N, C-alpha and C positions, 0 to 999 in steps of 0.2 A: 362670201363667194362671188366672184365676178363671172357673169355668164357671157360666153363668146358670141359674136354675131351669128355664127353658124348654128348655135344651140337655141338662142332666143332671137328670132327674126322679128325686127321692128321695121314697119314700113316708113317711108320718107315723111309721112304726115304725123308720125308718132303713135300710130295705132299698131296693135298686135297683128301678126302676119295673116292668119286665116280669118279671124272674126272681123278685122278692120275696126275694132273698138278701141277707144283711148281710155287710159286709166280713170280719168275723171267722169267718164260716162257709165261706169259700172256701179250699181247699187249693191248694198249688203244683202238684200233679199233677191233671189234669182229663181225664175221659173223656166224650166227647160221643156221644150216641145219638139217632137220629131219633124212634123210638117211645117215648112216655112210659112205656108198660108195660115197656120193656126196662130202665128204670132199676132196677126191683126185681130183675130178673135179674142185673144187674151187682152190685148191693148185696147180693144173697144170698151172695156170696163174701166179703163183708167180715167181719172178726172183731168189729167193733163199729160202731155208728152213733152219731153225735153230733147230727145234725140232719136234718130232712126238710122240704121245702117244695114245695107244688104251686100253680101259677098258670098257667091256660090250658094250652097244650101244654108248658109248661116245668115239669118235675118234677126236683127236685134232692135228692140225698142226699150228705152228707159223712160219711166214716167212715175206718176203718183196715183195711188189708189187709197182713198179714205185716210189720207195723211201718211201712208207708207210709201217710201221710194222703192220701186221694184224694177228690175230688169228682166225682160223675157227674151230668150234666145232659142232659135231653132237649131237642132243638131243634125238633122237628117237621120238616117237609119243606121243603127249598129253601134257596137261598143268601140269600134275603131274611131268613129267620129266623136264619141264621148271622150276618148283619150285626148283628142285635139282640143275640144271645148273646155274640159276641166283643167288641163294644163295652162291654157291661155287665160282662162278666168282667174286662176290662181296667180299667174304672172302679173295680170293687171292689178290684182289686189296686194301682192306681197313683194314685187320687185320694182325697184326704182329704175324707170326706163332711161333716165339721164346717166346714172352711174353704173347701171347693170349689176347692182348689188341688192341683196335682200334688205328690205326695210327693217329697222331694229325691232319693231313691234309687229307681231303677226296680226293680220286682219282675217277674221273668220266670216265666211259666207254661209248663208242659210239657203239651201237649194232644194227645190221640189221639182221632180220631173212629172209632167202630166201627159198621159198617153193612152193608148189602147192595147189590149192584150187578148189572149185566148185563155178561157177558163178550163181547168183540168179536173174539177170536182163537181159533183151534183149540186153543191151549195154555192157554186159560182156561175149562175146562169147569165145569159146575155143581159146587159144593163147593170150588172153588179159593179160596185166600186171596190177596188182592192188597194190597200196601202201596204207596201212591201216592207214588213219588219225584218225579213231575211231575204237576201238575194243570193242565188247560186249562179256562178258564171261558167257557162260551157264554152266561152269564147277564148279562154286562156290568157287574156290581156294582162291581168294582175300578176301573172307568173313572171313577167319581164321586169318587175319592180322589186327592189330590195325592201325588206320589211313586210312582205306579204303575209308571212306566217304569224307575225305579231298582231295583225288586224283581222285574221281569218279564224273561223271556227273549225279547227283541224279535226276534231272528233266527229263533227257532222260530215265533213268531207270524206273521212274514212268510211263512215257508215253508208254514205251514198254510193261510193265507189264499189264497196262490197255488194250492195244491193243490186246495182246495175251490172255486176260482173265485169267491171272495167279494170280490175287489178291486173297489172302486167300488160295491159293493152297499150302498146307504144304509138298507136295511130290516133288515140283520143287525147286532146288537150286536158291536162289535169284540172278538174273542176275546182273552183274556190267558193267558199261560203262566207258571206259578210253580213253582219247585222247593221241595220239602219240606225240612225240616231234615235235613241229611245224617247227622249222628250218630244222630238218632232213627230214621231209616230203617234204618241198620245194626243198631241195637240191637233194634228191634221185628221187622224182617223176617227177619233172620239168613239161614238157608239153607232155610227151609221156607215162604216166601211168594214169590209172583211180585212182582218190583219193577216196578211198572207206570206207565203214562201214562194218567191218568184224565180223562175229559171230564165236567165238571159241567154239566148242562143246566138250562134254565129251565122245564122241564116234563117230564112222564113220557111223553106220547104223541108229538105232532108233533116236538118238539125232539129226541127220541131216535129218530126215524124210524119210529114206529108209526103206522099208518094204520087208522082205523076208518071213520067215515062222512064225514070231511073229507079231501080229497086233500092230499098233501104238496106244498110249494113245490118241493122237489127230491127226487123219488123215489129218486135214486141217491146221496143224501147219505151213508148208512151205508157203501155200497161204497167211496166216496172216503175216508171216515174209516178204514176197515179197511185200505186200501192205503197210507195215509200212513206214511212212514218218515223220521225225522230223526236223523242221527248214530247210527244203530243202534237207535233207539227206535221202537216201534210203539204205537199207541193200544190199550190192553188192555181198558178197561171204561168204561161209562156209570154215573154216579150223579148226585146233585143238590146236593152240599154242599162237596166237597173244595177247589174253587178258592177260594171265599170264605174258607174256614178257612186255607188256606196263605197267601193274599195278605194278609189282615188280620193274621195272626200276624206276618208279616215287617214290615209297616208299624208295628205296635204293639210290636214287640220281644219277641215270644214265639216258642216253638219248637213246631212241630206237624207231624203227618202224619195220613193217613187209612188205615185198614185195613178192607177189605170182603170179604165172602164172596159169591162169584158164585152167584146163585140162578136166573139165566136166561142161556143162551148164545144170543146173537142170530144167530150164524153158523149154528148147528145148528138153531135154531128150537125149542129145548127150554127148559122151566122146571120148577123143583122148589119147590113151596110148602111142603113138609114139611121145613123147615130149622131148626126151633127148637133141636134138640139140637146141631147143627153150629155155630150161631152162639154157643152157650155155650162151645164149644171155643175159638173165636176170642177171646171175652171173657177166658177163663182165660189164654190166651197173652199178651194185652195187659196184663192185671193183673200177671203175673209179670215182664214186661219193661219196663213204664213206670217 
């Protein structure tokens, strides 16, 4: 398939449109972070750096860590940005920018998102590390892609919709449920992370049940989410990117999971904004295990 210039936009220097990264600058192992400033924190662990690119909220560094070539990319906040980053990373890996055709052999990326989240259970207090073995998308993004039903857990979706009372609600994007790569979850989480069910929301306030000056459509939404259980799984945390990463990775043939540190426990009503040192601990663990 030949991709038209309007569909795959390539800059004059041969880099992909938003990230401004060139194909040869992408490693097979990728760490995604939301905050552009966190890229330097990850890269501070590298033994060497070979390239660095900054474009809008997308900051990219490729280097080596203990013999492993790794690319770290900031995505900004939200599943919409993950849509950009994942499609452009896949294009860098699997499309020949000279001919605009797919390479004959697929290249698989191994991707871990490292970020922060809000805990939703008593067993996910501030400071906990959660590895998302299942992600639930409240953002609706994957519903725009063909093949979404083949990569989603339809039965769990139905159970959640019934539990939340969303059946027939035309105002709510249809949630989607995606499992992370099992081997990566085993390797990254090991025995020192909670293996969680993560909801990725389309916003930080109302979609996550926070009310300031605008009332919520359902003031009891978080209580329903916290009480939901499916085949022994409970929802452990809120964040804003994991579902799009898990879903697009499956559709594009990549392997991914998300690891987050809890900085606020919604059940207890507590938050800790002094988490910089602890997030560096999580980064070190992921770098060792990726």
